[in-house]
OpenMM code with the backbone's topology and positions (N, CA, C; nanometers):
from openmm import Vec3, app, unit

residues = "UNK UNK UNK UNK UNK UNK UNK UNK UNK UNK UNK UNK UNK UNK UNK UNK UNK UNK UNK UNK UNK UNK UNK UNK UNK UNK UNK UNK UNK UNK UNK UNK UNK UNK UNK UNK UNK UNK UNK UNK UNK UNK UNK UNK UNK UNK UNK UNK UNK UNK UNK UNK UNK UNK UNK UNK UNK UNK UNK UNK UNK UNK UNK UNK UNK UNK UNK UNK UNK UNK UNK UNK UNK UNK UNK UNK UNK UNK UNK UNK UNK UNK UNK UNK UNK UNK UNK UNK UNK UNK UNK UNK UNK UNK UNK UNK UNK UNK UNK UNK UNK UNK UNK UNK UNK UNK UNK UNK UNK UNK UNK UNK UNK UNK UNK UNK UNK UNK UNK UNK UNK UNK UNK UNK UNK UNK UNK UNK UNK UNK UNK UNK UNK UNK UNK UNK UNK UNK UNK UNK UNK UNK UNK UNK UNK UNK UNK UNK UNK UNK UNK UNK UNK UNK UNK UNK UNK UNK UNK UNK".split()
positions = [
    Vec3(0.0843, -0.1168, 0.0000),
    Vec3(0.0000, 0.0000, 0.0000),
    Vec3(0.0890, 0.1233, 0.0000),
    Vec3(0.0571, 0.2148, -0.0857),
    Vec3(0.1371, 0.3353, -0.1018),
    Vec3(0.0873, 0.4447, -0.0072),
    Vec3(0.1803, 0.5115, 0.0628),
    Vec3(0.1404, 0.6207, 0.1530),
    Vec3(0.1187, 0.7460, 0.0703),
    Vec3(0.0214, 0.8277, 0.1083),
    Vec3(-0.0058, 0.9494, 0.0303),
    Vec3(0.1110, 1.0464, 0.0404),
    Vec3(0.1406, 1.1078, -0.0702),
    Vec3(0.2507, 1.2044, -0.0755),
    Vec3(0.2045, 1.3365, -0.0153),
    Vec3(0.2953, 1.4056, 0.0487),
    Vec3(0.2657, 1.5360, 0.1076),
    Vec3(0.3005, 1.6411, 0.0045),
    Vec3(0.2054, 1.7273, -0.0234),
    Vec3(0.2320, 1.8351, -0.1184),
    Vec3(0.3362, 1.9284, -0.0589),
    Vec3(0.4159, 1.9950, -0.1434),
    Vec3(0.5213, 2.0832, -0.0918),
    Vec3(0.4694, 2.1965, -0.0037),
    Vec3(0.3467, 2.2410, -0.0254),
    Vec3(0.2948, 2.3527, 0.0552),
    Vec3(0.2366, 2.3055, 0.1875),
    Vec3(0.2138, 2.1759, 0.2020),
    Vec3(0.1570, 2.1234, 0.3256),
    Vec3(0.2667, 2.0816, 0.4214),
    Vec3(0.2423, 2.1045, 0.5488),
    Vec3(0.3353, 2.0581, 0.6505),
    Vec3(0.2726, 1.9378, 0.7185),
    Vec3(0.3518, 1.8367, 0.7505),
    Vec3(0.2933, 1.7220, 0.8193),
    Vec3(0.2407, 1.7643, 0.9559),
    Vec3(0.1310, 1.7036, 0.9961),
    Vec3(0.0705, 1.7354, 1.1247),
    Vec3(0.1600, 1.6865, 1.2375),
    Vec3(0.1884, 1.7753, 1.3299),
    Vec3(0.2726, 1.7415, 1.4446),
    Vec3(0.1821, 1.7355, 1.5666),
    Vec3(0.1826, 1.6223, 1.6379),
    Vec3(0.0966, 1.6156, 1.7564),
    Vec3(0.1338, 1.7215, 1.8584),
    Vec3(0.0336, 1.7648, 1.9344),
    Vec3(0.0534, 1.8717, 2.0313),
    Vec3(0.1618, 1.8370, 2.1331),
    Vec3(0.1674, 1.7108, 2.1758),
    Vec3(0.2660, 1.6738, 2.2775),
    Vec3(0.4084, 1.6796, 2.2234),
    Vec3(0.4245, 1.6864, 2.0911),
    Vec3(0.5583, 1.6984, 2.0329),
    Vec3(0.6052, 1.8436, 2.0334),
    Vec3(0.5166, 1.9371, 2.0637),
    Vec3(0.5513, 2.0789, 2.0708),
    Vec3(0.5218, 2.1280, 2.2116),
    Vec3(0.6160, 2.1112, 2.3051),
    Vec3(0.5866, 2.1441, 2.4456),
    Vec3(0.5465, 2.2893, 2.4682),
    Vec3(0.5974, 2.3834, 2.3874),
    Vec3(0.5593, 2.5235, 2.4076),
    Vec3(0.4120, 2.5453, 2.3734),
    Vec3(0.3598, 2.4719, 2.2742),
    Vec3(0.2177, 2.4825, 2.2418),
    Vec3(0.1323, 2.4169, 2.3500),
    Vec3(0.1790, 2.3045, 2.3988),
    Vec3(0.1056, 2.2354, 2.5048),
    Vec3(0.1001, 2.3222, 2.6305),
    Vec3(0.2113, 2.3870, 2.6638),
    Vec3(0.2154, 2.4743, 2.7809),
    Vec3(0.1209, 2.5936, 2.7647),
    Vec3(0.1222, 2.6548, 2.6461),
    Vec3(0.0356, 2.7700, 2.6216),
    Vec3(-0.1119, 2.7298, 2.6245),
    Vec3(-0.1446, 2.6177, 2.5626),
    Vec3(-0.2835, 2.5701, 2.5633),
    Vec3(-0.3271, 2.5404, 2.7063),
    Vec3(-0.2412, 2.4760, 2.7823),
    Vec3(-0.2749, 2.4439, 2.9221),
    Vec3(-0.2919, 2.5714, 3.0044),
    Vec3(-0.2056, 2.6707, 2.9811),
    Vec3(-0.2144, 2.7976, 3.0541),
    Vec3(-0.3512, 2.8622, 3.0309),
    Vec3(-0.3978, 2.8622, 2.9055),
    Vec3(-0.5269, 2.9239, 2.8762),
    Vec3(-0.6436, 2.8384, 2.9244),
    Vec3(-0.6264, 2.7066, 2.9241),
    Vec3(-0.7312, 2.6210, 2.9805),
    Vec3(-0.7491, 2.6482, 3.1298),
    Vec3(-0.6396, 2.6501, 3.2025),
    Vec3(-0.6454, 2.6742, 3.3473),
    Vec3(-0.6982, 2.8148, 3.3755),
    Vec3(-0.6431, 2.9133, 3.3062),
    Vec3(-0.6847, 3.0523, 3.3252),
    Vec3(-0.8321, 3.0692, 3.2884),
    Vec3(-0.8741, 3.0086, 3.1796),
    Vec3(-1.0119, 3.0200, 3.1338),
    Vec3(-1.1110, 2.9579, 3.2305),
    Vec3(-1.0803, 2.8361, 3.2778),
    Vec3(-1.1737, 2.7701, 3.3704),
    Vec3(-1.1834, 2.8434, 3.5038),
    Vec3(-1.0696, 2.8918, 3.5569),
    Vec3(-1.0742, 2.9646, 3.6842),
    Vec3(-1.1440, 3.0999, 3.6673),
    Vec3(-1.1212, 3.1643, 3.5534),
    Vec3(-1.1899, 3.2902, 3.5253),
    Vec3(-1.3402, 3.2673, 3.5186),
    Vec3(-1.3780, 3.1624, 3.4490),
    Vec3(-1.5198, 3.1285, 3.4367),
    Vec3(-1.5816, 3.1015, 3.5740),
    Vec3(-1.5128, 3.0238, 3.6560),
    Vec3(-1.5637, 2.9944, 3.7901),
    Vec3(-1.5774, 3.1219, 3.8737),
    Vec3(-1.4771, 3.2092, 3.8669),
    Vec3(-1.4797, 3.3331, 3.9439),
    Vec3(-1.5990, 3.4202, 3.9049),
    Vec3(-1.6180, 3.4412, 3.7744),
    Vec3(-1.7242, 3.5320, 3.7318),
    Vec3(-1.8628, 3.4689, 3.7392),
    Vec3(-1.8720, 3.3376, 3.7312),
    Vec3(-2.0005, 3.2731, 3.7564),
    Vec3(-2.0371, 3.2841, 3.9044),
    Vec3(-1.9370, 3.2731, 3.9908),
    Vec3(-1.9602, 3.2935, 4.1347),
    Vec3(-2.0039, 3.4370, 4.1605),
    Vec3(-1.9400, 3.5312, 4.0923),
    Vec3(-1.9799, 3.6712, 4.1064),
    Vec3(-2.1256, 3.6892, 4.0651),
    Vec3(-2.1666, 3.6210, 3.9594),
    Vec3(-2.3059, 3.6281, 3.9166),
    Vec3(-2.4000, 3.5781, 4.0242),
    Vec3(-2.3609, 3.4715, 4.0937),
    Vec3(-2.4434, 3.4206, 4.2042),
    Vec3(-2.4503, 3.5214, 4.3186),
    Vec3(-2.3385, 3.5868, 4.3475),
    Vec3(-2.3366, 3.6899, 4.4522),
    Vec3(-2.4297, 3.8051, 4.4127),
    Vec3(-2.4222, 3.8471, 4.2874),
    Vec3(-2.5098, 3.9560, 4.2419),
    Vec3(-2.6574, 3.9158, 4.2513),
    Vec3(-2.6864, 3.7911, 4.2182),
    Vec3(-2.8242, 3.7420, 4.2331),
    Vec3(-2.8656, 3.7434, 4.3803),
    Vec3(-2.7713, 3.7084, 4.4689),
    Vec3(-2.7991, 3.7125, 4.6125),
    Vec3(-2.8275, 3.8537, 4.6603),
    Vec3(-2.7480, 3.9516, 4.6129),
    Vec3(-2.7725, 4.0913, 4.6489),
    Vec3(-2.9109, 4.1354, 4.6013),
    Vec3(-2.9458, 4.0889, 4.4831),
    Vec3(-3.0773, 4.1221, 4.4276),
    Vec3(-3.1884, 4.0554, 4.5086),
    Vec3(-3.1696, 3.9270, 4.5371),
    Vec3(-3.2710, 3.8516, 4.6111),
    Vec3(-3.2921, 3.9022, 4.7517),
    Vec3(-3.1845, 3.9481, 4.8155),
    Vec3(-3.1944, 3.9990, 4.9527),
    Vec3(-3.2319, 4.1468, 4.9574),
    Vec3(-3.2512, 4.2053, 4.8399),
    Vec3(-3.2923, 4.3460, 4.8279),
    Vec3(-3.1949, 4.4414, 4.8988),
    Vec3(-3.0680, 4.4188, 4.8774),
    Vec3(-2.9643, 4.5044, 4.9358),
    Vec3(-2.9683, 4.6411, 4.8665),
    Vec3(-2.9955, 4.7458, 4.9429),
    Vec3(-3.0172, 4.8782, 4.8839),
    Vec3(-2.8913, 4.9401, 4.8226),
    Vec3(-2.7733, 4.9055, 4.8739),
    Vec3(-2.6518, 4.9605, 4.8134),
    Vec3(-2.6280, 4.9016, 4.6737),
    Vec3(-2.7055, 4.7971, 4.6398),
    Vec3(-2.6979, 4.7385, 4.5065),
    Vec3(-2.8239, 4.7683, 4.4248),
    Vec3(-2.9397, 4.7713, 4.4904),
    Vec3(-3.0671, 4.7872, 4.4190),
    Vec3(-3.1264, 4.9268, 4.4236),
    Vec3(-3.0804, 5.0109, 4.5160),
    Vec3(-3.1399, 5.1439, 4.5308),
    Vec3(-3.1271, 5.2277, 4.4051),
    Vec3(-3.2107, 5.3304, 4.3949),
    Vec3(-3.2089, 5.4197, 4.2787),
    Vec3(-3.0714, 5.4821, 4.2612),
    Vec3(-3.0074, 5.5149, 4.3719),
    Vec3(-2.8749, 5.5754, 4.3676),
    Vec3(-2.7671, 5.4767, 4.3203),
    Vec3(-2.8014, 5.3473, 4.3107),
    Vec3(-2.7032, 5.2444, 4.2754),
    Vec3(-2.7216, 5.1918, 4.1327),
    Vec3(-2.7960, 5.2638, 4.0492),
    Vec3(-2.8167, 5.2172, 3.9110),
    Vec3(-2.6845, 5.1962, 3.8382),
    Vec3(-2.5937, 5.2910, 3.8524),
    Vec3(-2.4638, 5.2802, 3.7848),
    Vec3(-2.3859, 5.1613, 3.8383),
    Vec3(-2.3864, 5.1443, 3.9686),
    Vec3(-2.3151, 5.0313, 4.0293),
    Vec3(-2.3707, 4.8981, 3.9771),
    Vec3(-2.5022, 4.8875, 3.9756),
    Vec3(-2.5652, 4.7639, 3.9301),
    Vec3(-2.5288, 4.7347, 3.7839),
    Vec3(-2.5322, 4.8378, 3.6996),
    Vec3(-2.4962, 4.8202, 3.5593),
    Vec3(-2.3497, 4.7788, 3.5452),
    Vec3(-2.2620, 4.8473, 3.6147),
    Vec3(-2.1177, 4.8184, 3.6039),
    Vec3(-2.0866, 4.6765, 3.6521),
    Vec3(-2.1473, 4.6350, 3.7607),
    Vec3(-2.1190, 4.5016, 3.8135),
    Vec3(-2.1817, 4.3922, 3.7277),
    Vec3(-2.2951, 4.4235, 3.6658),
    Vec3(-2.3533, 4.3273, 3.5711),
    Vec3(-2.2607, 4.3128, 3.4497),
    Vec3(-2.2061, 4.4251, 3.4035),
    Vec3(-2.1110, 4.4206, 3.2916),
    Vec3(-1.9827, 4.3476, 3.3311),
    Vec3(-1.9413, 4.3616, 3.4557),
    Vec3(-1.8245, 4.2881, 3.5053),
    Vec3(-1.8485, 4.1385, 3.4919),
    Vec3(-1.9624, 4.0949, 3.5434),
    Vec3(-1.9972, 3.9522, 3.5396),
    Vec3(-2.0058, 3.9014, 3.3956),
    Vec3(-2.0758, 3.9747, 3.3099),
    Vec3(-2.0958, 3.9298, 3.1718),
    Vec3(-1.9645, 3.9251, 3.0942),
    Vec3(-1.8869, 4.0317, 3.1009),
    Vec3(-1.7603, 4.0348, 3.0267),
    Vec3(-1.6611, 3.9324, 3.0809),
    Vec3(-1.6527, 3.9207, 3.2123),
    Vec3(-1.5607, 3.8232, 3.2705),
    Vec3(-1.5949, 3.6813, 3.2296),
    Vec3(-1.7235, 3.6486, 3.2318),
    Vec3(-1.7666, 3.5143, 3.1931),
    Vec3(-1.7341, 3.4872, 3.0467),
    Vec3(-1.7673, 3.5814, 2.9595),
    Vec3(-1.7406, 3.5622, 2.8166),
    Vec3(-1.5906, 3.5568, 2.7862),
    Vec3(-1.5132, 3.6354, 2.8564),
    Vec3(-1.3682, 3.6315, 2.8343),
    Vec3(-1.3083, 3.5007, 2.8853),
    Vec3(-1.3657, 3.4448, 2.9913),
    Vec3(-1.3216, 3.3121, 3.0360),
    Vec3(-1.3451, 3.2073, 2.9282),
    Vec3(-1.4623, 3.2114, 2.8661),
    Vec3(-1.4928, 3.1179, 2.7572),
    Vec3(-1.4003, 3.1427, 2.6381),
    Vec3(-1.3699, 3.2691, 2.6101),
    Vec3(-1.2802, 3.3018, 2.4995),
    Vec3(-1.1399, 3.2457, 2.5242),
    Vec3(-1.0959, 3.2434, 2.6488),
    Vec3(-0.9664, 3.1824, 2.6807),
    Vec3(-0.9684, 3.0323, 2.6530),
    Vec3(-1.0821, 2.9669, 2.6784),
    Vec3(-1.0940, 2.8250, 2.6466),
    Vec3(-1.0882, 2.8042, 2.4957),
    Vec3(-1.1515, 2.8929, 2.4212),
    Vec3(-1.1439, 2.8864, 2.2753),
    Vec3(-1.0036, 2.9107, 2.2245),
    Vec3(-0.9312, 2.9992, 2.2896),
    Vec3(-0.7926, 3.0267, 2.2500),
    Vec3(-0.7059, 2.9025, 2.2724),
    Vec3(-0.7285, 2.8329, 2.3824),
    Vec3(-0.6539, 2.7086, 2.4086),
    Vec3(-0.6817, 2.6067, 2.2991),
    Vec3(-0.8059, 2.5982, 2.2559),
    Vec3(-0.8435, 2.5083, 2.1467),
    Vec3(-0.7718, 2.5497, 2.0179),
    Vec3(-0.7687, 2.6800, 1.9918),
    Vec3(-0.7035, 2.7306, 1.8701),
    Vec3(-0.5544, 2.6984, 1.8709),
    Vec3(-0.4901, 2.7189, 1.9845),
    Vec3(-0.3462, 2.6905, 1.9941),
    Vec3(-0.3188, 2.5435, 1.9640),
    Vec3(-0.4100, 2.4571, 2.0029),
    Vec3(-0.3926, 2.3138, 1.9793),
    Vec3(-0.3949, 2.2783, 1.8313),
    Vec3(-0.4627, 2.3597, 1.7507),
    Vec3(-0.4783, 2.3262, 1.6095),
    Vec3(-0.4026, 2.4178, 1.5147),
    Vec3(-0.3686, 2.5376, 1.5568),
    Vec3(-0.3002, 2.6336, 1.4695),
    Vec3(-0.1495, 2.6169, 1.4814),
    Vec3(-0.1004, 2.5084, 1.4271),
    Vec3(0.0422, 2.4771, 1.4408),
    Vec3(0.1302, 2.5655, 1.3543),
    Vec3(0.0731, 2.6333, 1.2558),
    Vec3(0.1516, 2.7221, 1.1695),
    Vec3(0.1549, 2.8654, 1.2211),
    Vec3(0.0955, 2.8880, 1.3365),
    Vec3(0.0929, 3.0220, 1.3952),
    Vec3(0.2320, 3.0516, 1.4487),
    Vec3(0.2916, 3.1574, 1.3982),
    Vec3(0.4278, 3.1916, 1.4383),
    Vec3(0.4351, 3.2230, 1.5870),
    Vec3(0.5475, 3.1935, 1.6462),
    Vec3(0.5645, 3.2008, 1.7912),
    Vec3(0.5411, 3.3407, 1.8477),
    Vec3(0.6011, 3.4423, 1.7859),
    Vec3(0.5903, 3.5764, 1.8430),
    Vec3(0.4477, 3.6309, 1.8416),
    Vec3(0.3754, 3.6280, 1.7274),
    Vec3(0.2371, 3.6771, 1.7342),
    Vec3(0.1465, 3.5910, 1.8224),
    Vec3(0.1759, 3.4616, 1.8300),
    Vec3(0.0967, 3.3724, 1.9160),
    Vec3(0.1159, 3.4117, 2.0620),
    Vec3(0.2384, 3.4343, 2.1029),
    Vec3(0.2666, 3.4747, 2.2413),
    Vec3(0.2081, 3.6116, 2.2727),
    Vec3(0.2162, 3.7017, 2.1759),
    Vec3(0.1611, 3.8353, 2.1954),
    Vec3(0.0089, 3.8299, 2.2082),
    Vec3(-0.0557, 3.7521, 2.1235),
    Vec3(-0.2016, 3.7373, 2.1314),
    Vec3(-0.2419, 3.6762, 2.2655),
    Vec3(-0.1644, 3.5801, 2.3127),
    Vec3(-0.1908, 3.5165, 2.4415),
    Vec3(-0.1823, 3.6191, 2.5543),
    Vec3(-0.0762, 3.6974, 2.5552),
    Vec3(-0.0574, 3.7986, 2.6604),
    Vec3(-0.1677, 3.9041, 2.6533),
    Vec3(-0.2021, 3.9476, 2.5321),
    Vec3(-0.3076, 4.0485, 2.5162),
    Vec3(-0.4411, 3.9953, 2.5660),
    Vec3(-0.4724, 3.8700, 2.5338),
    Vec3(-0.6002, 3.8124, 2.5757),
    Vec3(-0.6074, 3.7997, 2.7273),
    Vec3(-0.4994, 3.7537, 2.7890),
    Vec3(-0.5003, 3.7410, 2.9347),
    Vec3(-0.5096, 3.8772, 3.0021),
    Vec3(-0.4396, 3.9765, 2.9470),
    Vec3(-0.4470, 4.1121, 3.0035),
    Vec3(-0.5877, 4.1690, 2.9882),
    Vec3(-0.6494, 4.1492, 2.8718),
    Vec3(-0.7858, 4.1978, 2.8494),
    Vec3(-0.8833, 4.1289, 2.9437),
    Vec3(-0.8601, 4.0012, 2.9721),
    Vec3(-0.9478, 3.9256, 3.0618),
    Vec3(-0.9431, 3.9824, 3.2031),
    Vec3(-0.8331, 4.0423, 3.2388),
    Vec3(-0.8210, 4.1044, 3.3712),
    Vec3(-0.8682, 4.2500, 3.3684),
    Vec3(-0.8234, 4.3255, 3.2682),
    Vec3(-0.8493, 4.4694, 3.2667),
    Vec3(-0.9954, 4.5060, 3.2440),
    Vec3(-1.0616, 4.4411, 3.1504),
    Vec3(-1.1998, 4.4801, 3.1201),
    Vec3(-1.2938, 4.4593, 3.2404),
    Vec3(-1.2992, 4.3387, 3.2962),
    Vec3(-1.3883, 4.3228, 3.4124),
    Vec3(-1.3451, 4.4081, 3.5322),
    Vec3(-1.2130, 4.4219, 3.5527),
    Vec3(-1.1658, 4.5048, 3.6647),
    Vec3(-1.2093, 4.6492, 3.6466),
    Vec3(-1.2033, 4.6996, 3.5238),
    Vec3(-1.2468, 4.8363, 3.4968),
    Vec3(-1.3943, 4.8559, 3.5264),
    Vec3(-1.4760, 4.7604, 3.4833),
    Vec3(-1.6200, 4.7693, 3.5133),
    Vec3(-1.6455, 4.7602, 3.6639),
    Vec3(-1.5753, 4.6678, 3.7298),
    Vec3(-1.5971, 4.6513, 3.8740),
    Vec3(-1.5569, 4.7772, 3.9502),
    Vec3(-1.4368, 4.8295, 3.9218),
    Vec3(-1.3907, 4.9503, 3.9910),
    Vec3(-1.4767, 5.0711, 3.9559),
    Vec3(-1.5231, 5.0761, 3.8314),
    Vec3(-1.6126, 5.1840, 3.7913),
    Vec3(-1.7422, 5.1816, 3.8703),
    Vec3(-1.7880, 5.0627, 3.9083),
    Vec3(-1.9099, 5.0506, 3.9882),
    Vec3(-1.8857, 5.0613, 4.1367),
    Vec3(-1.7653, 5.0315, 4.1793),
    Vec3(-1.7338, 5.0368, 4.3220),
    Vec3(-1.7363, 5.1808, 4.3731),
    Vec3(-1.6797, 5.2699, 4.2955),
    Vec3(-1.6775, 5.4118, 4.3308),
    Vec3(-1.7511, 5.4886, 4.2221),
    Vec3(-1.8741, 5.5304, 4.2501),
    Vec3(-1.9525, 5.6061, 4.1527),
    Vec3(-1.9648, 5.7501, 4.1991),
    Vec3(-1.9808, 5.8399, 4.1023),
    Vec3(-1.9899, 5.9824, 4.1319),
    Vec3(-2.1105, 6.0410, 4.0596),
    Vec3(-2.2153, 6.0686, 4.1313),
    Vec3(-2.3364, 6.1309, 4.0761),
    Vec3(-2.3875, 6.0576, 3.9517),
    Vec3(-2.3940, 5.9279, 3.9593),
    Vec3(-2.4460, 5.8505, 3.8475),
    Vec3(-2.3431, 5.8141, 3.7425),
    Vec3(-2.2196, 5.8611, 3.7584),
    Vec3(-2.1127, 5.8279, 3.6640),
    Vec3(-2.0210, 5.7239, 3.7274),
    Vec3(-1.9661, 5.6339, 3.6454),
    Vec3(-1.8724, 5.5361, 3.7010),
    Vec3(-1.7431, 5.6034, 3.7450),
    Vec3(-1.6729, 5.5362, 3.8361),
    Vec3(-1.5453, 5.5875, 3.8845),
    Vec3(-1.4358, 5.5761, 3.7794),
    Vec3(-1.3183, 5.6250, 3.8156),
    Vec3(-1.2054, 5.6279, 3.7221),
    Vec3(-1.1584, 5.4889, 3.6782),
    Vec3(-1.1940, 5.3868, 3.7524),
    Vec3(-1.1569, 5.2512, 3.7136),
    Vec3(-1.2085, 5.2134, 3.5762),
    Vec3(-1.3139, 5.2806, 3.5320),
    Vec3(-1.3722, 5.2519, 3.4009),
    Vec3(-1.2715, 5.2766, 3.2885),
    Vec3(-1.1672, 5.3541, 3.3155),
    Vec3(-1.0651, 5.3820, 3.2137),
    Vec3(-0.9868, 5.2565, 3.1745),
    Vec3(-0.9933, 5.1524, 3.2569),
    Vec3(-0.9270, 5.0270, 3.2218),
    Vec3(-1.0002, 4.9526, 3.1101),
    Vec3(-1.1296, 4.9800, 3.0946),
    Vec3(-1.2110, 4.9069, 2.9970),
    Vec3(-1.1651, 4.9301, 2.8534),
    Vec3(-1.1463, 5.0545, 2.8071),
    Vec3(-1.1021, 5.0697, 2.6680),
    Vec3(-0.9622, 5.0139, 2.6427),
    Vec3(-0.8761, 5.0177, 2.7431),
    Vec3(-0.7429, 4.9583, 2.7269),
    Vec3(-0.7573, 4.8080, 2.7065),
    Vec3(-0.8385, 4.7451, 2.7919),
    Vec3(-0.8646, 4.6022, 2.7760),
    Vec3(-0.9329, 4.5714, 2.6440),
    Vec3(-1.0229, 4.6593, 2.6011),
    Vec3(-1.0916, 4.6398, 2.4737),
    Vec3(-0.9958, 4.6425, 2.3560),
    Vec3(-0.9008, 4.7341, 2.3586),
    Vec3(-0.8009, 4.7401, 2.2505),
    Vec3(-0.7125, 4.6157, 2.2505),
    Vec3(-0.6737, 4.5707, 2.3681),
    Vec3(-0.5929, 4.4484, 2.3762),
    Vec3(-0.6726, 4.3275, 2.3271),
    Vec3(-0.8000, 4.3222, 2.3616),
    Vec3(-0.8855, 4.2133, 2.3152),
    Vec3(-0.8997, 4.2168, 2.1635),
    Vec3(-0.9210, 4.3360, 2.1084),
    Vec3(-0.9319, 4.3505, 1.9633),
    Vec3(-0.8056, 4.2993, 1.8950),
    Vec3(-0.6895, 4.3388, 1.9456),
    Vec3(-0.5623, 4.2962, 1.8859),
    Vec3(-0.5459, 4.1445, 1.8950),
    Vec3(-0.5796, 4.0858, 2.0090),
    Vec3(-0.5655, 3.9404, 2.0258),
    Vec3(-0.6570, 3.8646, 1.9298),
    Vec3(-0.7807, 3.9095, 1.9177),
    Vec3(-0.8755, 3.8425, 1.8286),
    Vec3(-0.8321, 3.8607, 1.6831),
    Vec3(-0.7834, 3.9775, 1.6483),
    Vec3(-0.7344, 4.0020, 1.5119),
    Vec3(-0.6190, 3.9069, 1.4782),
    Vec3(-0.5237, 3.8928, 1.5699),
    Vec3(-0.4097, 3.8034, 1.5452),
    Vec3(-0.4550, 3.6578, 1.5345),
    Vec3(-0.5503, 3.6185, 1.6168),
    Vec3(-0.6016, 3.4816, 1.6112),
    Vec3(-0.6770, 3.4574, 1.4806),
    Vec3(-0.7544, 3.5553, 1.4374),
    Vec3(-0.8291, 3.5409, 1.3123),
    Vec3(-0.7330, 3.5278, 1.1929),
    Vec3(-0.6279, 3.6077, 1.1930),
    Vec3(-0.5288, 3.5971, 1.0842),
    Vec3(-0.4609, 3.4622, 1.0842),
    Vec3(-0.4284, 3.4123, 1.2029),
    Vec3(-0.3642, 3.2819, 1.2114),
    Vec3(-0.4582, 3.1714, 1.1659),
    Vec3(-0.5862, 3.1844, 1.1970),
    Vec3(-0.6835, 3.0839, 1.1566),
    Vec3(-0.6973, 3.0794, 1.0042),
    Vec3(-0.6851, 3.1938, 0.9397),
    Vec3(-0.6945, 3.1971, 0.7938),
    Vec3(-0.5761, 3.1285, 0.7274),
    Vec3(-0.4620, 3.1284, 0.7947),
    Vec3(-0.3405, 3.0685, 0.7387),
    Vec3(-0.3394, 2.9175, 0.7446),
    Vec3(-0.4274, 2.8601, 0.8236),
    Vec3(-0.4223, 2.7151, 0.8435),
    Vec3(-0.4668, 2.6405, 0.7208),
] * unit.nanometer
topology = app.Topology()
chain = topology.addChain("A")
for resn in residues:
    res = topology.addResidue(resn, chain)
    for name in ("N", "CA", "C"):
        topology.addAtom(name, app.Element.getBySymbol(name[0]), res)
């Protein structure tokens, strides 16, 4: 039986365990993603508890901004945790992704996962006359890092 020939433009598939740096990066995002998901899902339960117990510092008219900011914290944190799990999956399959942009996308995604929810949380922790606190300034920084990470991942996915 003749083995199929590999075209010159194709690279043979290398198992993930043969590339320890890819395995380490995928594992890092799996661990980070699952713990992030657990943290922000727990936060969602706490917010539901504040709502259920009718805590006025969370539900009062004066706390509309706080409630919005903390809801955004929970939602963004949860979604970014799932995105980290997707990134781990991508690293497992995007073997042609060059090392430097892959590492940069990884760092940007992890930083965005911390900065965006932290900005929303801090913005809600200290509110001023219905406006979020200065912590909200972390959100656009995290958003730009997230945009860059997703852009790099999308480009790498097209190359596969």
